[in-house]
C-alpha positions in Angstrom: 48.3 86.8 174.3 51.8 86.1 173.3 50.5 83.8 170.6 48.0 86.4 169.3 50.6 89.2 169.4 52.9 87.0 167.4 50.2 86.2 164.9 49.3 89.9 164.6 52.9 90.8 164.1 53.3 88.1 161.6 50.2 89.2 159.8 51.4 92.7 159.7 54.7 91.6 158.2 53.0 89.7 155.4 50.7 92.4 154.2 53.1 95.3 154.5 54.2 96.5 151.0 57.9 96.0 150.1 60.1 99.1 149.7 60.8 100.0 146.0 64.4 99.0 144.9 66.4 101.8 143.3 68.0 100.7 140.0 71.8 100.6 140.2 74.1 102.8 138.2 76.2 100.8 135.7 80.0 101.3 135.2 81.4 100.3 131.8 85.1 100.0 131.2 86.4 99.8 127.6 89.8 99.3 125.9 90.2 99.9 122.2 92.8 97.8 120.3 93.6 100.7 117.9 92.2 104.2 117.6 93.8 104.6 114.1 93.5 101.9 111.5 93.4 101.3 107.8 89.8 101.8 106.5 88.1 98.4 106.5 90.4 96.8 109.0 88.9 95.4 112.1 89.3 97.1 115.5 88.2 95.5 118.8 86.7 97.0 121.9 86.8 95.0 125.1 85.9 95.7 128.7 83.6 94.9 131.6 80.1 95.9 132.8 79.6 96.3 136.5 76.1 94.7 136.6 73.9 92.7 134.3 72.9 89.1 133.6 74.9 86.9 131.4 73.5 87.1 127.9 72.2 90.7 128.3 72.9 93.0 125.4 76.0 95.2 125.0 76.0 97.7 122.1 78.6 99.6 120.3 77.0 102.9 119.3 78.2 105.3 116.7 77.5 109.0 116.9 75.5 110.3 113.9 74.8 114.0 114.3 73.0 114.4 117.6 71.9 110.8 117.7 73.6 107.6 118.7 72.9 104.6 116.4 73.7 101.0 117.1 76.7 99.7 115.1 77.4 96.3 116.6 75.7 94.2 119.3 77.1 91.4 121.4 76.1 89.5 124.6 77.6 89.9 128.1 79.6 86.9 129.3 79.1 85.3 132.6 82.1 87.1 134.1 80.6 90.3 132.8 83.2 90.8 130.2 82.4 91.7 126.6 84.2 92.0 123.2 83.0 93.8 120.1 84.7 94.1 116.7 83.9 96.7 114.1 85.3 97.8 110.7 87.2 101.0 110.7 85.4 103.8 108.8 86.9 106.6 106.8 87.8 109.8 108.6 87.0 110.2 112.3 84.1 108.4 113.9 83.0 108.7 117.6 81.8 105.5 119.4 80.7 104.5 122.8 79.6 101.3 124.6 75.9 101.1 125.9 73.8 98.7 127.9 70.0 98.9 128.2 68.2 99.6 131.5 66.1 97.0 133.3 64.4 96.6 136.7 67.7 96.4 138.6 70.0 98.8 136.7 70.0 102.0 134.8 71.1 102.3 131.2 74.9 102.4 131.1 77.3 104.3 128.8 81.1 104.2 128.6 83.2 107.2 127.9 83.2 107.8 124.1 86.2 107.4 121.9 87.2 108.4 118.3 88.3 105.9 115.7 90.3 107.3 112.8 90.5 105.5 109.4 93.3 106.1 106.9 92.8 104.9 103.3 95.0 102.2 101.9 93.0 100.6 99.1 94.0 97.0 98.5 93.7 95.1 95.3 90.7 92.9 95.3 91.5 89.2 95.9 93.0 88.1 92.6 90.8 85.8 90.6 93.7 85.4 88.2 96.7 84.3 90.3 99.2 85.5 87.7 98.7 89.0 86.4 100.5 91.4 84.1 100.7 95.2 84.6 102.1 97.7 82.0 103.2 101.2 81.4 102.9 102.4 77.8 104.2 105.9 77.1 103.4 107.6 73.8 105.3 110.8 72.9 106.7 110.8 76.4 103.4 110.4 78.2 102.1 107.1 79.5 98.7 105.9 78.2 98.1 104.0 81.4 98.7 106.7 84.0 100.2 105.4 87.2 99.1 101.8 86.5 102.3 100.2 87.7 102.5 102.6 90.7 98.8 102.3 91.6 98.7 98.5 91.4 102.0 98.1 93.3 100.6 100.4 96.0 97.4 98.4 96.2 99.3 95.2 96.3 101.2 96.5 99.3 97.9 97.6 101.0 96.9 93.9 100.9 99.7 92.9 103.2 98.4 91.0 106.3 99.0 92.3 109.8 102.3 91.2 111.1 103.6 90.1 107.7 106.9 91.0 106.1 107.4 93.0 102.9 110.9 92.6 101.2 111.8 95.0 98.4 114.9 94.7 96.2 115.3 97.6 93.9 118.2 99.1 91.9 117.1 102.5 92.9 114.1 104.4 94.4 113.8 108.1 93.9 111.0 110.0 95.5 110.1 113.2 93.8 107.7 115.1 96.2 106.0 116.7 93.2 105.1 113.3 91.7 102.3 111.0 92.7 103.7 107.7 91.5 106.5 106.8 93.9 104.7 108.6 96.7 101.7 106.2 96.2 104.0 103.2 96.7 105.9 104.7 99.7 102.7 105.9 101.4 101.3 102.4 101.2 104.5 100.9 102.7 104.4 103.5 105.5 100.8 102.9 106.4 100.9 99.1 106.5 104.1 99.3 108.6 102.5 101.8 111.1 99.0 100.5 111.2 99.3 96.8 110.5 102.8 96.4 112.1 104.2 95.0 108.8 107.9 94.6 108.8 109.3 96.5 105.7 112.8 95.6 104.5 114.3 97.5 101.5 117.5 96.5 99.7 119.1 99.0 97.3 122.2 99.5 95.1 124.3 101.7 97.3 126.7 103.2 94.8 123.9 105.4 93.3 123.2 106.9 96.7 126.3 109.1 97.1 125.6 112.1 99.4 125.9 114.3 96.3 123.3 112.3 94.4 119.7 113.6 94.0 118.6 110.2 95.1 120.3 110.5 98.5 117.4 112.3 100.3 115.2 109.3 99.5 117.1 107.2 102.0 115.9 109.4 104.9 112.3 108.9 103.7 112.7 105.1 103.6 114.3 104.9 107.0 111.1 106.3 108.6 109.4 102.9 108.1 111.8 100.4 106.6 114.9 98.5 107.6 117.4 99.6 104.9 120.2 97.6 103.4 122.7 98.9 100.8 124.9 96.8 98.5 127.7 98.7 97.0 128.7 97.3 93.5 126.2 94.5 93.8 125.5 92.1 96.7 126.9 88.8 95.4 130.1 90.3 93.8 133.2 90.8 96.0 135.4 91.8 93.1 137.6 94.8 93.2 135.7 98.0 92.7 136.3 100.2 89.6 138.5 102.5 91.6 140.6 99.4 92.3 140.6 98.5 88.6 137.7 96.1 88.7 134.6 95.7 86.6 131.5 97.3 88.2 128.6 95.1 89.2 125.1 96.2 90.2 122.3 95.0 92.5 119.8 95.4 89.7 116.7 93.6 91.0 113.2 95.1 90.8 111.0 92.7 92.9 108.7 92.8 95.9 107.5 90.0 98.1 104.8 89.9 100.7 104.9 86.9 103.2 101.1 87.0 103.8 98.1 88.9 102.5 94.6 89.7 103.6 93.1 87.9 100.6 92.6 84.5 102.3 92.4 83.3 105.9 95.5 81.2 105.6 99.1 82.2 104.7 99.0 83.4 101.1 102.1 85.1 99.9 102.5 87.3 96.8 105.5 88.2 94.5 105.8 91.0 92.0 108.8 91.3 89.6 109.2 94.1 87.2 111.4 95.9 84.7 110.8 99.3 86.4 112.7 101.0 89.2 110.7 103.2 91.4 111.0 106.8 90.1 108.7 109.2 88.3 110.6 108.8 85.0 110.7 105.0 85.2 107.0 104.6 86.1 105.6 107.3 83.8 107.9 107.8 80.8 109.2 104.3 79.9 107.8 101.2 78.4 107.6 98.9 81.4 105.9 95.8 82.7 105.4 93.7 85.8 104.1 90.3 86.7 102.3 89.7 90.0 102.1 86.1 91.2 99.6 85.3 94.0 99.8 82.3 96.4 102.7 80.3 94.8 104.6 79.2 97.9 107.5 77.7 95.9 108.1 80.8 93.9 107.8 83.0 97.0 110.4 80.9 98.7 112.8 81.2 95.7 112.5 85.0 95.9 112.7 85.0 99.7 115.9 83.0 99.6 117.4 85.4 97.0 116.5 88.5 99.1 118.0 87.1 102.3 121.1 85.8 100.4 121.8 89.4 99.2 121.1 90.9 102.6 123.6 88.4 104.2 126.2 89.2 101.6 125.7 92.9 102.4 126.5 92.3 106.1 129.8 92.2 107.9 130.5 88.6 107.2 129.9 88.9 103.5 128.6 86.1 101.4 130.5 83.5 103.4 128.1 84.2 106.3 125.1 83.0 104.3 125.4 79.3 104.9 124.9 79.8 108.7 122.1 82.3 108.1 120.4 79.9 105.6 120.5 77.1 108.2 119.0 79.4 110.9 116.2 80.3 108.5 115.5 76.7 107.7 116.3 76.9 104.0 117.3 73.6 102.3 121.0 73.6 101.3 120.1 72.2 97.8 118.3 75.3 96.8 120.1 78.0 98.9 123.8 77.1 98.8 126.1 79.5 97.0 129.8 79.3 96.1 132.5 81.8 95.0 134.2 81.9 91.6 136.6 84.7 90.7 135.1 87.0 93.4 131.5 86.4 92.4 129.1 84.3 94.4 126.5 82.2 92.6 124.0 79.4 93.1 125.8 76.0 93.4 123.3 74.0 91.4 122.7 76.6 88.6 119.1 75.5 88.1 115.9 77.4 87.5 113.8 77.7 90.6 110.4 76.3 89.7 107.1 77.5 91.1 104.5 75.3 92.6 103.3 72.3 90.5 100.9 73.2 87.7 101.7 76.9 87.9 104.0 77.0 84.8 106.4 79.4 86.5 110.1 79.5 87.2 112.8 82.0 87.9 116.6 82.2 87.2 118.8 84.4 89.4 122.2 85.7 88.4 125.2 86.0 88.6 125.7 83.0 86.4 129.1 81.4 86.4 129.1 79.9 82.8 126.9 79.6 79.9 123.7 81.6 79.3 120.3 80.3 80.6 118.4 82.5 78.1 120.3 81.0 75.2 119.8 77.5 76.7 116.1 78.0 76.9 115.8 79.4 73.3 118.0 76.5 72.0 115.3 74.1 73.2 112.8 75.3 70.6 112.2 74.8 66.9 109.4 76.1 64.7 106.6 74.7 62.5 104.2 76.6 60.2 101.7 76.6 63.1 104.1 77.7 65.9 106.7 80.1 64.6 106.5 83.4 66.6 109.4 84.9 68.5 109.2 88.4 69.9 111.9 90.4 71.8 111.5 93.8 73.5 114.6 94.9 75.5 116.4 98.1 76.5 119.5 96.9 74.7 121.6 94.0 73.6 125.4 93.7 73.6 127.8 91.4 71.8 128.6 89.7 75.1 125.2 88.0 74.8 126.2 86.5 71.5 124.8 83.1 72.5 121.3 84.7 72.8 121.7 86.3 69.4 122.9 83.1 67.9 120.0 81.2 69.4 117.6 83.8 67.9 119.3 83.5 64.5 119.0 79.7 64.7 115.3 80.0 65.4 114.9 82.3 62.4 116.8 79.7 60.3 114.4 77.0 61.5 111.4 79.0 60.1 110.5 81.2 63.1 109.3 84.8 62.6 111.8 86.6 64.9 111.3 90.3 65.5 113.3 92.4 67.9 112.5 95.9 69.2 115.2 97.7 71.3 115.2 101.1 72.9 116.5 103.8 70.7 120.3 103.4 71.4 122.0 106.3 73.1 125.5 104.9 73.7 128.3 103.3 71.8 127.8 99.8 73.3 124.0 99.9 72.6 124.6 101.0 69.0 127.2 98.2 68.6 124.6 95.7 69.9 122.1 96.7 67.3 124.7 96.2 64.6 125.7 92.8 66.0 122.1 91.6 65.9 121.8 92.8 62.3 125.0 91.1 61.3 123.5 87.9 62.6 120.6 88.3 60.1 118.1 89.5 62.7 115.4 92.1 62.1 115.9 95.0 64.6 113.7 98.0 65.2 114.1 100.8 67.8 111.5 102.6 69.9 112.2 105.4 72.3 112.2 104.8 76.0 111.9 101.0 76.0 112.9 99.7 79.5 111.2 96.4 79.2 112.9 93.0 79.3 110.7 90.7 77.3 111.3 87.5 75.2 108.2 85.6 74.0 108.0 82.3 72.0 105.2 80.4 70.4 107.3 77.4 69.1 107.8 73.7 69.5 109.9 72.1 72.2 112.6 69.9 70.8 112.6 67.5 73.8 108.8 66.8 73.7 107.8 67.8 70.2 104.9 69.7 71.8 104.0 73.4 71.1 104.6 75.8 74.0 103.9 79.5 74.5 106.3 81.0 77.1 107.7 84.4 78.0 110.6 85.6 80.1 110.5 89.0 81.9 112.2 90.7 84.8 115.2 92.9 85.5 117.8 91.1 83.4 118.9 93.0 80.3 120.7 91.4 77.4 124.1 92.6 78.5 127.2 90.7 79.7 127.2 92.2 83.2 123.6 91.4 83.7 124.5 87.7 83.1 127.8 87.3 84.8 128.2 89.7 87.7 124.9 91.6 88.4 122.2 90.5 90.9 119.2 89.9 88.5 116.0 87.9 88.1 114.4 86.4 85.0 110.9 85.0 85.5 109.5 82.4 83.1 105.8 82.2 82.5 104.7 79.1 80.5 101.2 78.7 79.2 101.4 75.1 78.1 103.5 74.1 81.1 100.6 75.1 83.4 97.4 73.3 84.2 93.8 74.2 85.3 93.3 77.8 86.3 97.0 78.6 86.0 96.8 77.6 82.3 94.0 80.2 81.8 95.8 82.8 83.9 99.2 82.4 82.1 97.4 82.4 78.7 95.9 85.8 79.6 99.3 87.1 80.7 100.9 85.8 77.4 98.2 87.5 75.3 98.6 90.8 77.3 102.3 90.8 76.7 101.7 90.1 73.0 99.5 93.2 72.8 102.1 95.2 74.8 104.9 94.1 72.4 102.8 95.2 69.4 102.2 98.6 71.0 106.0 99.0 71.5 106.7 98.0 67.9 104.1 100.4 66.5 106.1 103.3 67.7 109.4 102.2 66.3 111.7 104.3 64.2 115.1 104.0 62.5 117.8 102.9 65.0 120.3 105.6 65.8 123.8 105.2 64.6 125.4 107.9 66.7 125.3 108.3 70.6 122.8 110.7 71.9 123.6 113.7 74.0 120.3 113.5 75.8 120.6 113.1 79.6 117.6 111.2 80.8 117.3 109.9 84.4 119.2 106.7 83.7 122.1 108.7 82.1 122.2 110.9 85.1 122.2 107.9 87.5 125.0 106.3 85.4 127.1 109.5 85.7 127.1 109.0 89.5 128.6 105.6 89.3 132.2 105.6 88.4 134.7 107.1 86.0 135.5 103.6 84.6 134.9 103.7 80.8 133.3 100.2 81.0 130.6 101.7 83.2 129.0 104.0 80.6 126.0 101.8 80.1 123.9 100.9 83.2 123.0 97.2 83.1 119.3 98.0 83.1 
């Protein structure tokens, strides 16, 4: 009986139906890396799922009207963690995490969240690694509206997360009613806030007196930038005009980005220009800029220059730079500066060259002796096939007599030398026009020229080979620009480049040739008396000093 009972009991246990298992509820946690990002930037959602087999689906769903649609799918890890990455969409988009149901669990849903996308349109990855941008006003209105401002803003929008943007600018003036400067500053603010880009801005402090219309811009910049002001230049420690000294100026107009989104590795970018950031400068003057992509050597040269000036503006002055340079890891050979008559300058006084094959180089001033522009021009002669020299500058003064003499010598050797200056509005500028004419040079004047361009298609004396080259940047053809101001002069050589850079530089040279021709086409008779017109630069100058030598800003 015991055995039978056991067998019966066993039989009953075998045939009895199993109780149905209730699917378990699923708990999904989620953490979003950023709920507000720049449109197109990646955002990540990570979290855990309380139940589910490794490899089971985890979906990021986007709300579309009353429906939820799958945006991205991934697989659950063995530890029940997941990670999903999505590109930020314009405006506000609601998302949630979802897992499908199966025999052991119900469908799971996280709490929803909203992702907001702010627009910061970046330049497309440059196919030409050296590019030229222009502003060409006709009758006071630019024919390329906002090109410099738009491209500068889009370049800024290409800054990689965690990178550094350094700006050195004579002055920045935000006019709330204008779009140009606001475009640039909005881009700086967004990459700082949303990509955690460090923004550092260096300005000439003497134009930001509390009574100046430029002064309110400082408060705007301080919202997103570390701000440094140099008063009467960064590298000059001479007596101020109030103390009887000659005024100097931090007159740079360049921007560097330590890394961009254009390539997976570190790929810096540099932009140097003739334009300050203001509505008048960007819309109503002949201006140009060159953007150089992924030239580490040229980037380092500009990076050293910016950090040198920032150190000089600090408590220790320029004497503190040596220790700072060592800390930053810069080689002494290319970063050392020394003092001469109250002005600090590069010890080796050499052009800083770009990476091999790029055909690029830059000269920074103050320059202690000689004239690097004249030295470059003295290295050329002309033949019937290569005999073109073109100049477009805001002004020239007799203190740059070496440049004028070099141009006169090129004309004597058979070069076709043509000079266009801005319509002179001051005594020094008028005198400069006359000095050039006295040297036998052809000079024409066009209103509102703020460019700084010298172009040659000539033959190098040292090699006997033809070369097309141009020099652009912030440096005017004035004495202060050479000897005491903080300035940059970028050289772009066509025939000194190779491969893609030769093609890129050739396109830049050709574009500058067209730009020069457009300036020249709007020339008139050069004024012989000072103008009473008070444009923006005249108003800025009036804020500087009462020193009679300070009547002409070294633009």
